[in-house]
C-alpha positions in Angstrom: -25.9 31.5 9.3 -23.0 32.8 7.2 -20.6 35.6 8.1 -17.8 37.4 6.4 -14.3 36.0 7.4 -11.9 38.8 8.2 -8.5 38.8 6.4 -5.7 36.9 8.0 -2.7 37.9 5.8 -2.4 40.8 3.4 -1.1 40.8 -0.1 2.6 41.3 -0.3 3.9 43.0 -3.5 7.3 42.5 -5.1 9.1 44.1 -8.0 11.5 41.8 -9.9 13.2 41.7 -13.2 11.8 39.1 -15.5 11.7 37.6 -18.9 8.1 36.9 -19.8 7.2 33.5 -21.2 4.0 34.9 -22.8 1.8 37.9 -22.2 0.2 36.1 -19.2 2.7 33.8 -17.6 6.4 34.3 -16.7 8.9 33.3 -14.1 12.2 34.5 -12.8 14.8 32.0 -11.6 16.5 32.6 -8.3 19.3 30.4 -7.1 20.5 32.5 -4.2 17.6 31.8 -1.8 18.6 28.2 -1.2 22.0 26.6 -0.5 23.2 23.2 -1.6 22.3 20.9 -4.5 19.4 18.5 -4.0 18.2 15.9 -6.5 15.1 14.5 -4.9 11.5 15.5 -5.6 10.3 18.9 -4.3 8.0 19.4 -1.4 6.4 22.8 -1.0 4.2 23.1 2.1 3.9 25.0 5.4 5.9 23.0 7.9 5.8 25.2 11.0 2.2 26.5 11.0 3.0 30.1 10.2 0.8 30.1 7.1 3.8 30.5 4.7 4.8 27.8 2.3 8.2 26.3 3.1 10.5 24.0 1.1 11.4 20.5 2.2 14.5 19.0 0.6 16.7 16.0 1.0 20.5 15.9 0.5 20.8 12.1 0.3 18.9 11.0 3.4 19.4 14.3 5.2 16.1 16.2 5.8 16.5 19.9 5.2 13.7 22.5 5.6 13.9 26.0 4.2 11.4 28.1 6.3 9.9 31.0 4.4 10.2 34.2 6.5 7.4 36.8 6.9 9.7 39.5 5.4 10.8 37.3 2.5 13.6 34.9 2.0 14.3 31.6 3.8 16.1 30.2 6.8 17.4 26.7 6.4 17.6 24.0 9.0 19.2 20.5 8.7 17.1 18.0 10.7 16.9 14.2 10.9 19.1 11.8 8.8 16.5 9.4 7.5 17.0 5.7 6.7 16.0 6.3 3.1 15.6 9.2 0.7 12.4 10.2 -1.3 14.0 9.3 -4.6 10.5 8.5 -6.1 8.0 10.7 -4.2 7.2 12.7 -1.1 4.1 14.0 0.5 3.2 15.8 3.7 0.4 16.4 6.2 -0.2 16.6 10.0 -0.6 13.0 11.0 -0.8 13.6 14.8 -2.6 17.0 14.7 0.1 18.8 16.6 0.2 21.7 14.2 3.4 20.7 12.4 3.3 18.7 9.2 4.9 15.3 8.9 6.5 13.6 5.9 6.1 10.3 4.0 9.1 9.3 2.0 8.5 7.1 -1.1 11.7 5.3 -1.8 12.6 2.6 -4.4 12.9 0.0 -1.7 11.0 1.1 1.4 8.7 3.8 2.9 9.4 5.9 5.9 7.4 8.4 7.9 9.1 11.4 9.6 6.9 12.8 12.3 7.5 16.3 13.8 7.9 16.6 17.5 5.7 18.8 19.6 7.4 22.1 18.7 8.6 21.2 15.2 12.3 21.3 16.0 13.0 17.6 15.4 11.6 14.5 13.7 11.1 10.9 14.7 11.3 8.2 12.0 8.9 5.3 11.6 10.6 3.1 9.0 8.7 0.3 7.2 11.0 -2.6 6.3 8.8 -4.6 3.9 10.0 -4.1 0.4 8.1 -1.7 -1.8 9.1 -0.1 -5.1 7.3 3.1 -4.1 5.9 5.5 -6.7 3.3 8.2 -5.8 2.6 8.6 -2.1 -0.4 10.3 -0.6 -2.0 11.3 2.7 -5.8 11.2 3.0 -8.3 10.2 5.7 -9.2 7.0 4.0 -11.5 5.7 6.7 -12.8 9.2 7.6 -12.1 8.9 11.3 -10.6 12.4 11.6 -7.0 11.2 11.3 -4.9 11.3 8.2 -4.0 7.9 6.8 -1.4 7.3 4.0 -0.9 5.5 0.8 1.9 4.3 -1.4 1.8 3.0 -5.0 3.8 -0.2 -5.6 5.4 -0.5 -9.0 5.7 -4.3 -8.8 3.1 -5.4 -6.4 0.0 -4.6 -4.3 0.0 -0.9 -3.3 0.1 -0.2 0.5 -2.4 1.7 2.6 -1.2 2.8 6.0 -3.8 3.3 8.8 -3.2 6.0 11.5 -3.6 4.2 14.8 -3.5 7.4 16.7 -0.8 10.0 17.4 0.5 9.6 13.9 1.7 6.0 14.5 1.1 4.2 11.2 0.3 0.6 10.4 0.0 -1.1 7.1 -3.6 -2.3 6.7 -4.7 -3.9 3.4 -8.3 -4.1 4.7 -8.7 -0.3 4.3 -9.3 -0.6 0.5 -10.3 -3.8 -1.2 -7.9 -3.7 -4.2 -9.2 -5.9 -7.1 -6.0 -5.9 -9.1 -3.1 -7.3 -7.1 -0.4 -6.9 -9.8 2.0 -4.0 -10.1 2.1 -1.1 -12.6 0.8 1.4 -10.0 2.4 4.7 -10.8 0.2 7.5 -9.5 -2.9 7.8 -7.4 -5.3 10.7 -6.6 -7.7 10.7 -3.7 -10.7 12.7 -4.9 -14.4 12.9 -4.4 -15.1 12.5 -8.2 -18.9 11.8 -7.7 -19.4 14.5 -5.0 -21.1 12.1 -2.6 -19.0 13.3 0.4 -16.3 10.7 0.6 -13.0 10.3 -1.1 -12.6 7.9 -4.1 -9.3 6.7 -5.5 -8.0 6.8 -9.1 -4.9 4.9 -10.3 -2.7 5.8 -13.2 -1.1 2.5 -14.3 1.8 1.6 -16.5 3.9 -1.5 -17.1 6.7 -1.6 -19.7 6.4 -4.5 -22.1 2.8 -5.3 -21.0 0.5 -5.9 -24.0 -2.8 -4.1 -24.6 -5.4 -5.3 -22.1 -2.9 -6.3 -19.4 -4.4 -5.2 -16.1 -1.0 -3.8 -15.1 -1.6 -0.9 -17.6 -5.4 -0.3 -17.2 -6.3 2.7 -15.0 -8.5 2.0 -12.1 -11.2 3.9 -10.2 -12.2 2.7 -6.8 -15.5 4.3 -5.7 -15.9 4.7 -2.0 -19.3 3.2 -1.0 -19.2 5.2 2.3 -19.4 2.1 4.5 -15.8 0.9 4.4 -16.1 -0.9 1.1 -14.9 0.1 -2.3 -16.1 -0.8 -5.8 -13.9 -0.6 -9.0 -15.8 1.6 -11.4 -13.2 2.7 -14.0 -15.0 1.1 -17.0 -18.4 2.4 -15.8 -17.0 5.9 -15.5 -15.3 5.7 -18.9 -11.8 6.3 -17.6 -10.3 2.8 -17.6 -7.5 4.0 -19.9 -5.0 1.4 -21.0 -2.4 3.6 -22.7 0.5 3.4 -20.2 -0.5 6.3 -17.9 2.0 7.9 -15.5 0.0 10.7 -14.2 -3.6 12.1 -13.9 -4.7 15.6 -12.9 -8.2 16.2 -11.4 -9.3 19.8 -11.6 -12.4 21.8 -12.6 -10.9 23.0 -15.9 -14.2 24.4 -17.2 -15.5 26.0 -14.0 -18.7 24.0 -13.9 -18.3 22.7 -10.4 -16.9 19.2 -11.0 -13.5 17.8 -11.7 -12.3 16.9 -15.1 -9.2 14.8 -15.8 -6.0 15.3 -17.8 -4.1 12.0 -18.2 -0.5 11.9 -19.3 0.3 8.7 -21.3 3.4 7.0 -22.7 1.6 5.3 -25.6 -1.4 5.8 -27.8 -2.5 9.3 -26.8 -2.9 11.7 -23.9 -6.5 12.1 -22.6 -8.7 15.0 -21.5 -11.8 13.6 -19.8 -14.7 16.1 -19.3 -16.9 15.3 -16.4 -20.4 14.7 -17.6 -21.9 15.5 -14.2 -23.4 12.0 -13.9 -20.5 10.0 -12.7 -19.1 9.4 -16.3 -16.5 11.1 -18.4 -15.9 11.8 -22.1 -12.5 12.2 -23.7 -12.5 15.5 -25.6 -8.8 16.1 -26.0 -9.2 16.6 -29.7 -11.1 19.8 -29.1 -8.8 21.2 -26.4 -5.8 22.2 -28.4 -3.6 20.0 -26.1 -1.3 17.8 -28.2 -2.5 14.2 -27.7 0.7 12.9 -29.2 3.0 14.7 -26.7 3.7 11.4 -25.0 6.1 10.4 -22.2 5.2 12.8 -19.4 6.2 11.7 -15.9 4.7 14.8 -14.3 1.6 16.9 -14.5 -0.2 19.2 -12.1 -2.8 21.9 -12.1 -2.7 25.6 -11.0 -3.9 29.0 -12.0 -0.5 30.5 -12.9 -1.8 33.7 -14.3 -4.6 34.3 -11.8 -7.2 34.6 -14.5 -9.7 32.3 -12.8 -9.0 29.2 -15.0 -6.8 26.2 -14.0 -3.8 25.6 -16.2 -1.9 22.4 -16.7 1.8 22.3 -15.9 3.3 19.2 -17.5 6.1 17.6 -19.4 3.6 16.7 -22.1 4.5 19.4 -24.5 7.1 20.7 -22.2 5.6 23.7 -20.4 2.3 25.1 -19.3 -1.0 24.5 -21.2 -2.7 27.8 -20.4 -6.4 27.6 -20.0 -8.0 30.0 -22.4 -11.4 29.9 -20.6 -13.3 28.6 -23.6 -12.5 24.9 -23.4 -9.1 25.2 -25.2 -5.5 25.5 -24.0 -2.4 27.2 -25.5 1.1 26.0 -24.8 3.5 28.5 -23.3 7.1 27.6 -22.3 8.3 27.4 -18.8 11.8 27.3 -17.2 11.1 23.7 -15.9 8.5 21.1 -16.7 8.1 19.7 -13.2 8.3 21.2 -9.8 6.6 21.6 -6.4 4.0 24.4 -6.6 3.2 27.0 -3.9 3.4 30.7 -3.0 7.0 31.1 -2.1 7.0 34.9 -1.6 3.5 35.2 -0.3 2.4 37.5 -3.1 -0.6 35.5 -4.2 1.0 34.1 -7.4 2.0 30.4 -7.8 5.7 29.8 -7.9 7.8 26.7 -8.7 10.6 25.0 -6.8 13.0 22.4 -8.2 16.5 21.6 -6.9 18.2 24.7 -5.6 16.2 27.0 -7.7 13.0 28.9 -7.0 11.1 30.2 -10.0 9.2 33.2 -8.9 6.0 34.0 -10.8 6.3 37.5 -12.4 2.7 38.2 -11.4 0.5 40.8 -13.0 -2.6 42.8 -12.2 -5.1 40.0 -11.7 -6.5 39.3 -8.2 -6.5 36.2 -6.1 -7.7 34.7 -2.9 -6.2 31.8 -0.8 -7.7 29.6 1.9 -6.0 27.5 4.5 -8.2 25.1 6.4 -7.9 24.1 10.0 -9.8 20.9 10.8 -11.4 20.4 14.2 -13.5 17.3 13.6 -11.8 16.4 10.3 -8.0 16.0 10.0 -6.0 19.1 10.9 -5.1 20.1 7.3 -8.7 19.6 6.0 -7.3 17.2 3.4 -10.2 15.9 1.3 -12.3 19.1 1.8 -13.8 20.7 -1.3 -14.0 24.4 -1.8 -16.4 26.1 -4.2 -15.9 29.8 -4.9 -18.8 31.8 -6.3 -18.7 35.1 -8.2 -19.3 36.7 -11.6 -17.4 33.9 -13.2 -19.8 31.3 -11.9 -18.1 28.7 -9.7 -14.5 27.6 -9.3 -13.7 24.4 -7.4 -10.7 23.1 -5.5 -9.9 20.1 -3.3 -7.2 19.9 -0.6 -4.9 17.0 -1.5 -1.6 15.7 -0.3 0.4 14.2 -3.1 -0.7 15.6 -6.5 1.4 14.9 -9.5 3.8 11.9 -9.9 6.5 12.7 -7.4 6.4 16.3 -6.0 4.3 17.7 -3.1 2.6 21.1 -3.6 1.0 23.5 -1.2 -2.0 22.5 1.0 -3.5 26.0 0.6 -6.4 26.4 -1.9 -5.4 29.1 -4.4 -7.9 30.8 -6.7 -7.2 33.4 -9.4 -9.9 36.0 -9.8 -8.9 37.8 -12.9 -10.2 41.4 -12.9 -13.0 40.6 -10.4 -12.8 42.7 -7.2 -15.4 40.9 -5.1 -16.4 37.3 -4.3 -20.0 36.3 -3.6 -19.1 33.4 -1.3 -17.1 30.3 -0.7 -18.6 27.0 0.4 -16.4 24.4 2.1 -17.5 20.8 2.4 -15.4 19.1 5.0 -14.7 15.4 5.3 -16.7 15.3 8.5 -19.8 16.6 6.8 -19.5 20.1 8.2 -20.4 22.7 5.7 -18.8 26.2 6.0 -20.3 29.2 4.1 -18.4 32.5 4.1 -20.0 35.4 2.3 -18.0 38.1 0.6 -14.5 37.1 1.7 -11.9 39.7 1.0 -9.7 39.4 -2.0 -5.9 39.4 -2.4 -5.3 37.7 0.9 -5.1 34.4 2.8 -8.1 33.3 4.9 -7.5 30.7 7.6 -10.8 28.9 8.0 -11.9 26.7 11.0 -14.2 23.7 10.6 -17.5 25.2 11.6 -20.8 25.9 9.9 -20.1 29.6 10.2 -17.1 31.7 11.2 -16.3 34.6 13.5 -13.4 37.1 13.6 -10.1 35.9 14.9 -9.4 35.9 18.6 -6.2 36.2 20.6 -5.0 33.8 23.3 -2.4 35.1 25.7 0.4 33.5 27.8 0.9 34.4 31.4 4.6 34.4 31.7 7.3 33.0 29.5 6.4 30.3 26.9 9.9 28.9 27.3 9.7 26.7 30.4 12.1 24.5 32.4 11.5 20.8 33.3 8.7 20.8 35.9 7.5 24.2 35.0 4.4 25.4 33.2 2.7 28.4 31.6 -0.9 29.4 31.6 -2.7 30.2 28.4 -5.9 32.3 28.6 -8.7 32.6 26.0 -11.1 35.6 25.9 -14.4 35.2 27.8 -17.8 35.4 26.2 -18.0 32.2 24.2 -20.3 29.2 24.6 -17.6 26.6 24.3 -13.9 26.2 23.7 -11.8 23.5 22.0 -8.0 23.7 22.5 -5.6 22.0 20.2 -4.7 19.6 23.1 -8.3 18.6 23.6 -9.1 20.8 26.6 -12.5 22.5 26.7 -11.7 25.1 29.4 -11.2 28.8 28.6 -7.8 28.7 30.4 -5.2 25.9 30.3 -1.9 25.3 32.1 0.6 23.5 29.9 3.9 21.8 30.9 4.5 20.1 27.6 6.1 21.7 24.6 3.8 22.2 21.6 1.9 24.5 19.2 -1.3 25.6 21.1 -4.3 27.2 19.5 -8.0 27.4 20.1 -11.3 27.3 18.4 -14.0 29.2 20.3 -17.7 28.7 19.5 -20.7 31.0 20.1 -24.2 29.9 20.9 -25.0 29.5 17.2 -22.0 27.2 16.7 -20.0 29.8 14.8 -16.2 29.4 15.3 -13.4 31.8 15.9 -9.8 30.8 15.5 -7.1 32.0 17.7 -3.4 32.7 17.1 -1.0 30.0 17.8 1.4 30.0 20.7 4.5 27.7 20.7 5.5 26.5 24.1 9.1 25.3 24.3 10.4 23.0 27.0 14.0 23.4 27.8 15.3 19.9 27.9 19.0 20.9 28.0 20.8 24.1 28.2 24.2 22.5 27.8 26.6 25.0 26.3 28.1 24.2 23.0 31.9 24.4 22.6 33.3 25.9 19.5 36.9 24.9 18.6 38.5 28.0 17.1 41.1 26.1 15.2 41.9 22.4 14.8 41.1 19.5 17.2 44.6 18.1 16.6 47.6 20.4 17.2 51.3 20.1 17.7 53.2 20.4 20.9 54.0 24.0 21.7 50.8 25.2 20.0 47.4 26.1 21.6 43.8 26.1 20.5 41.0 28.3 21.8 37.8 26.8 23.0 34.7 29.1 23.2 31.5 28.4 25.1 28.1 29.4 23.6 27.1 30.4 27.2 29.5 32.6 29.0 27.7 33.3 32.3 29.8 31.9 35.2 31.6 29.6 32.8 34.0 27.1 34.4 36.1 24.8 32.2 37.1 21.3 33.2 40.8 22.3 33.4 39.9 25.0 35.9 39.9 28.0 33.5 37.1 30.5 33.8 35.4 32.7 31.3 33.8 32.3 27.9 37.0 30.9 26.4 40.0 28.8 27.3 43.4 28.2 25.7 44.3 24.6 25.5 47.8 23.1 24.9 47.5 19.7 26.5 45.8 16.5 25.2 42.5 15.7 26.9 38.7 15.9 26.9 37.3 19.3 27.9 33.9 20.4 29.1 32.5 23.7 30.3 29.8 24.4 32.8 27.8 27.6 32.6 24.6 29.1 34.0 21.4 28.9 31.9 17.8 29.8 32.5 17.2 26.6 34.3 20.5 26.5 36.3 24.0 25.3 35.6 24.5 22.9 32.7 27.6 21.1 31.4 28.5 20.7 27.8 29.3 17.6 25.9 33.1 17.0 25.9 35.4 17.9 23.0 38.7 16.1 22.6 41.9 18.0 21.9 44.9 15.9 20.8 48.4 17.4 21.1 50.9 15.5 18.9 54.5 15.5 20.3 57.0 17.5 18.4 60.1 15.8 17.0 63.3 15.6 19.0 65.6 18.6 18.3 67.8 18.2 15.3 71.3 18.6 16.7 73.5 20.2 14.0 77.3 20.6 14.0 79.3 23.6 12.9 81.8 23.2 10.0 84.8 25.2 8.8 85.9 25.4 5.2 89.3 26.8 4.3 88.1 29.0 1.4 84.7 30.3 0.2 82.5 27.5 -1.3 79.9 25.0 -0.3 79.8 23.1 3.0 78.3 19.8 4.0 76.1 20.0 7.1 74.9 17.2 9.3 72.0 17.0 11.7 70.5 14.2 13.8 66.7 13.4 14.3 64.1 12.8 11.5 62.5 14.6 8.6 65.1 17.4 8.8 64.5 20.7 7.0 67.1 23.5 6.7 66.3 27.2 7.1 68.1 30.5 6.9 66.6 31.8 10.2 65.7 30.5 13.7 62.1 31.4 13.3 60.0 31.5 10.0 62.5 32.2 7.3 63.0 30.4 4.0 63.3 26.6 3.7 66.6 25.9 1.9 66.8 22.1 1.9 65.9 18.8 3.4 67.6 15.7 4.8 70.0 14.9 7.6 72.9 15.6 5.3 72.6 18.8 3.3 75.1 20.8 1.1 74.8 24.5 1.5 74.7 27.1 -1.2 78.0 28.8 -2.0 79.1 30.9 1.0 82.0 33.4 1.1 81.6 34.6 4.7 80.8 33.0 8.0 77.1 32.0 7.7 74.6 30.3 10.1 71.9 27.9 9.1 69.2 26.3 11.1 68.0 22.6 11.2 64.5 21.7 12.1 63.3 18.1 12.7 59.6 17.1 12.1 57.4 14.4 13.5 54.8 13.5 10.8 51.3 12.4 11.6 48.5 11.3 9.2 49.0 10.7 5.5 47.1 7.4 5.7 45.7 5.7 2.6 41.9 4.9 2.8 39.3 3.4 0.5 36.0 5.1 -0.5 33.0 5.2 -2.9 31.2 2.3 -4.5 33.9 -0.5 -4.7 32.9 -1.8 -8.1 30.3 -1.5 -10.9 28.1 -4.4 -9.8 24.4 -3.7 -10.4 22.6 -2.6 -13.5 23.8 0.3 -15.6 25.4 1.6 -18.8 26.1 4.9 -20.5 23.8 7.7 -19.3 21.5 9.6 -21.7 22.6 12.7 -20.0 25.4 13.0 -17.4 25.4 14.1 -13.9 27.6 15.0 -10.9 28.3 12.7 -7.9 27.9 14.7 -4.8 29.8 14.2 -1.6 30.6 15.7 1.8 34.1 16.0 3.2 34.6 16.4 6.9 38.3 17.1 6.7 40.8 17.8 3.8 42.1 14.9 1.8 43.6 14.0 -1.5 41.8 11.7 -4.1 44.8 9.8 -5.4 43.1 7.3 -7.8 39.7 6.2 -8.9 38.5 3.3 -11.0 36.5 4.0 -14.2 34.8 1.8 -16.8 35.3 3.4 -20.3 33.0 2.4 -23.1 35.2 3.2 -26.0 38.7 4.6 -26.0 39.4 8.3 -26.0 39.9 11.4 -23.9 37.9 12.0 -20.8 37.9 15.1 -18.5 37.5 14.7 -14.8 36.5 17.7 -12.7 36.2 18.5 -9.0 33.6 21.1 -8.3 32.4 23.2 -5.3 28.9 23.6 -4.0 28.1 26.1 -6.8 29.4 23.9 -9.6 32.6 25.9 -10.0 35.5 23.8 -11.2 38.2 23.6 -8.5 40.5 21.1 -10.3 40.5 19.4 -13.6 42.5 16.7 -15.5 42.4 15.1 -18.9 43.1 11.4 -19.5 43.6 9.2 -22.6 41.6 6.2 -21.7 41.5 2.7 -23.2 38.3 0.8 -23.6 37.3 -1.0 -20.5 38.2 -1.0 -16.8 41.2 1.1 -15.6 42.5 3.1 -12.7 43.3 6.8 -13.2 45.5 9.0 -11.0 43.8 12.3 -10.0 45.7 13.7 -7.0 42.8 16.1 -6.5 43.1 18.1 -3.2 39.6 18.2 -1.6 38.7 20.9 0.9 36.2 20.6 3.7 32.7 21.1 2.3 29.1 20.0 1.6 27.8 19.2 -1.9 31.1 19.1 -3.5 31.0 17.0 -6.6 33.1 15.1 -9.2 32.0 14.7 -12.8 33.0 13.8 -16.3 31.5 16.4 -18.7 31.8 14.0 -21.7 29.2 11.8 -19.9 30.5 8.6 -21.6 31.7 6.5 -18.7 29.7 3.6 -17.2 27.3 4.5 -14.4 25.0 2.4 -12.2 21.2 2.8 -12.2 20.6 -0.2 -10.0 22.3 -1.8 -7.0 22.9 1.7 -5.5 22.7 2.3 -1.8 23.9 5.7 -0.6 25.7 6.9 1.4 29.1 5.6 0.4 31.9 6.2 2.9 35.1 7.9 1.8 37.1 6.3 4.5 36.7 8.3 7.7 36.9 11.6 5.8 33.5 12.0 4.2 30.8 10.3 2.2 29.2 10.2 -1.2 25.6 11.2 -0.7 23.7 11.6 -4.0 23.8 12.1 -7.7 22.2 14.9 -9.7 19.4 12.4 -10.6 18.8 11.1 -7.2 20.0 8.2 -5.1 19.1 5.5 -7.6 22.1 6.4 -9.7 25.9 6.2 -9.1 28.1 8.1 -11.6 31.4 7.0 -13.1 34.0 6.9 -10.2 34.5 3.7 -8.2 37.1 2.4 -5.7 38.4 5.7 -4.5 41.9 5.7 -3.0 42.2 8.8 -0.7 45.0 10.0 1.5 44.6 11.9 4.7 46.3 15.2 5.2 49.8 15.2 6.6 50.5 17.0 9.9 54.1 18.0 10.7 55.0 18.8 14.2 58.4 20.6 14.2 61.1 20.7 16.8 62.9 23.9 17.9 65.6 24.7 15.4 69.3 24.1 16.1 72.0 26.3 14.5 74.9 25.1 12.3 77.6 27.7 11.4 79.8 27.5 8.4 83.2 29.2 9.0 85.5 30.4 6.3 89.3 30.0 6.9 91.0 29.8 10.3 89.3 32.7 11.9 85.5 33.2 11.9 82.9 35.3 13.7 83.6 35.4 17.5 87.0 33.6 16.9 90.4 34.5 18.1 93.7 33.4 16.6 95.6 31.2 19.0 98.5 32.8 20.9 98.7 30.2 23.6 97.6 27.1 21.7 100.5 24.7 20.7 100.1 21.6 18.5 103.0 19.3 18.7 104.4 17.5 16.7 103.2 19.3 13.6 103.3 17.8 11.0 102.2 14.6 12.7 101.4 11.0 11.7 100.3 9.1 14.8 99.2 11.4 17.6 99.5 15.1 18.6 99.6 16.9 21.9 97.6 20.1 22.2 98.8 22.5 24.9 97.0 25.5 26.3 93.5 24.0 26.7 91.2 24.6 29.7 88.9 22.3 31.5 85.7 21.9 29.5 87.2 22.9 26.2 85.9 20.8 23.3 88.7 20.0 20.8 87.7 19.0 17.3 89.8 18.2 14.2 88.2 19.6 11.0 89.2 18.5 7.5 89.4 20.8 4.5 85.8 20.2 3.5 84.6 21.4 7.0 83.8 17.9 8.2 84.6 16.5 11.6 87.6 14.2 11.4 88.0 11.7 14.2 86.4 11.8 17.5 86.1 15.1 19.4 87.7 15.2 22.9 86.7 17.3 25.9 89.5 18.5 28.2 89.1 17.3 31.8 91.6 19.7 33.3 93.7 22.7 32.3 96.9 22.0 30.4 97.2 19.5 27.6 95.4 16.7 25.8 96.5 14.1 23.3 94.6 13.1 20.2 95.1 10.1 17.8 95.5 11.2 14.1 96.8 7.8 12.8 93.6 7.1 11.0 93.4 10.5 9.2 94.2 10.9 5.6 97.3 12.9 4.6 96.4 16.6 4.3 95.7 19.9 6.0 93.4 20.0 9.0 92.2 22.6 11.5 92.4 22.0 15.2 89.4 23.8 16.7 89.2 24.4 20.5 85.8 25.7 21.6 85.7 27.2 25.0 83.2 29.0 27.1 84.0 32.5 25.8 85.9 32.0 22.6 86.8 29.8 19.7 90.5 29.2 18.7 92.0 27.3 15.8 95.4 26.2 14.7 96.7 24.4 11.6 97.6 20.7 11.7 99.4 18.8 8.9 99.0 15.0 8.8 101.6 13.1 6.7 
């Protein structure tokens, strides 16, 4: 019984400006949709089960997912920091069947699985420590038990199969495939049912530099699945045991005859195009295809119908573009903006787009029609990986296979995409699932996505509903109800009831079957368990402040917020060192935040400054106590005029007040960073690149070590996340190792970079292990060519920012002549004898008056004396040089002076 499958998603149209690459295929680059610079392979796949292709990227080891939005654009989320980065390959699939795809990282030293949690908001890592120089990674149900297994090519040893032991927990198991060649040279693999017997076979593209003709390290292999857990090597029998240093093979139905042909990208001899003879053998016909057999050296190749004309094209570095399928057994080369990328529908318009780095290359589209299918396994693996789809219509038949890990390094969409050309109707689609289930859908609608359950026939979609909130507290639950009227039910959690009560977070969906075994798929409902409602504290300013300053802390939850210092409300002003928390009400009750630490550095002691008097207009020498003294023209703000405990004023011709400020300095420490030396393989790059780093706080790069190969000028540039040059310096270098002084001021930021545009300094291509700490201030995370390379700049010396905590300012007044501002000429002051040589008596003072003798330069001469009682005091002048002095008596309300001559 076959039924029409209703549409799930409609065609979205977009109008964009473009530069056509040919009459049929064109792309428009967009660098504004994604932020940051990422150098690892691309991964384009739906990660959250909303039927839209997302983009998985790594900044060093940091997993970042850009989720495609239904209305267009992306929302980016930074997730787990993995142990290694996918510097050689990446693939994805739902290992545990929870509705969220998981990731396999292929690294140059190890493999690692990142498994999504039950609601897709976080990932758990399963890291495999045994060494592997990983190349192509794949996911496939190798033993056909309904769970995805995984595979990783090993460049220098036996490739590794990983068996799914349940729940996405993986275990290396060499018994899964009996490999007949145990040496390396394993570059890329494709799991495909080449002989259409209902089980997946395995084809190896093999290459080994320096290996002679006939060396097994460079002879491609075909392992035929015997269907009983054993495998037989059949490359020679099939005629595809190529020995020409192959990096990549593409299995697609290029001639629309219902079976898969093969394009092989080689690095020696010639590229191959093997036509499937339909009897388990292949014939190389590249000479008749128009594809250049001598366009050697391709790392990457993949298939896709980029112009939606119903014929699969070849996207490859071999020739440098897209070999457009002309539909008559020949191909024509058209240029493309890139020659490798992840492939998927990144604006949901039915046309295949490309992603590489921070750029999306949107397909310009056209008038041709399309159809897409997304499979949801019930008895087979959740993604339907390994299923084969045949689409019948006026064109005859088109064939696709769902695969995880096509190409050499990138991951492309798990949706099956078909171009239809001008056709406006489809006769049927037949899906052969790994379990043996066969689904037939008659007359599926065009220009849309169909989500297909694993059943012999299909019904229209159904709706499941939640009774109450799908966001639940610990100990809570929510009831999910399915519509009545079906013979049986199968929920994604294994239940067969028509209603379930769930208390665990997850992505819940349902397949309902009628009496004929036809299946209807439901919508998905994400149930989220609130594990913590702890408020988040935002520091509106700096975590370290000076005495006398305050910083505002703000709580993300303001309901009944109480701070640990007793303050209430959504924010608190902090001026004392300590750890601070906030407790606020959430949906599940009160919750307390993690603490934040505020440090208040003490200010300097007040700089005590003395007044001076000069007899005539001129400069004056001022003195102040304390440390790191700065002189200003105002008590607050104002202009800094000088520094130092002793400071000479500018020329003054009237009584003038200056202000002294002391400063306590914090920070300014020198730290080390980067790769300490050039140990490891390397040399001059064929093309240069940036070294990317993250800074957590501002700092200064004072010096770096470089290794020049040849004397001459080199330019060093500091760039922001967009590649804009922030600072630049030119150096005349000698040949060899040397330290250069940069003094680059680095702001806080992500994906900052440093580069030498001449590209003629030594760089490492081995012995590299990111991240490299930049003291406590940041870390080097990546290069423009991935984490296997380290560019140019070694042994960083960086200095932390200097924080100055000032004291209140103290005034120092310069007086001109005997009478200054607020002064009175003495009528009762008497200095006797005058002139004097040993001592003088000063009459007319009051208790508490401070008596100071000032020389002609305005400096204090001798030791000031404070009067204990009213009347007279005596002062010793025997040590004073001969000259004119001023006797200054400072009282509570006035200042009086008189002339003293010492001889």
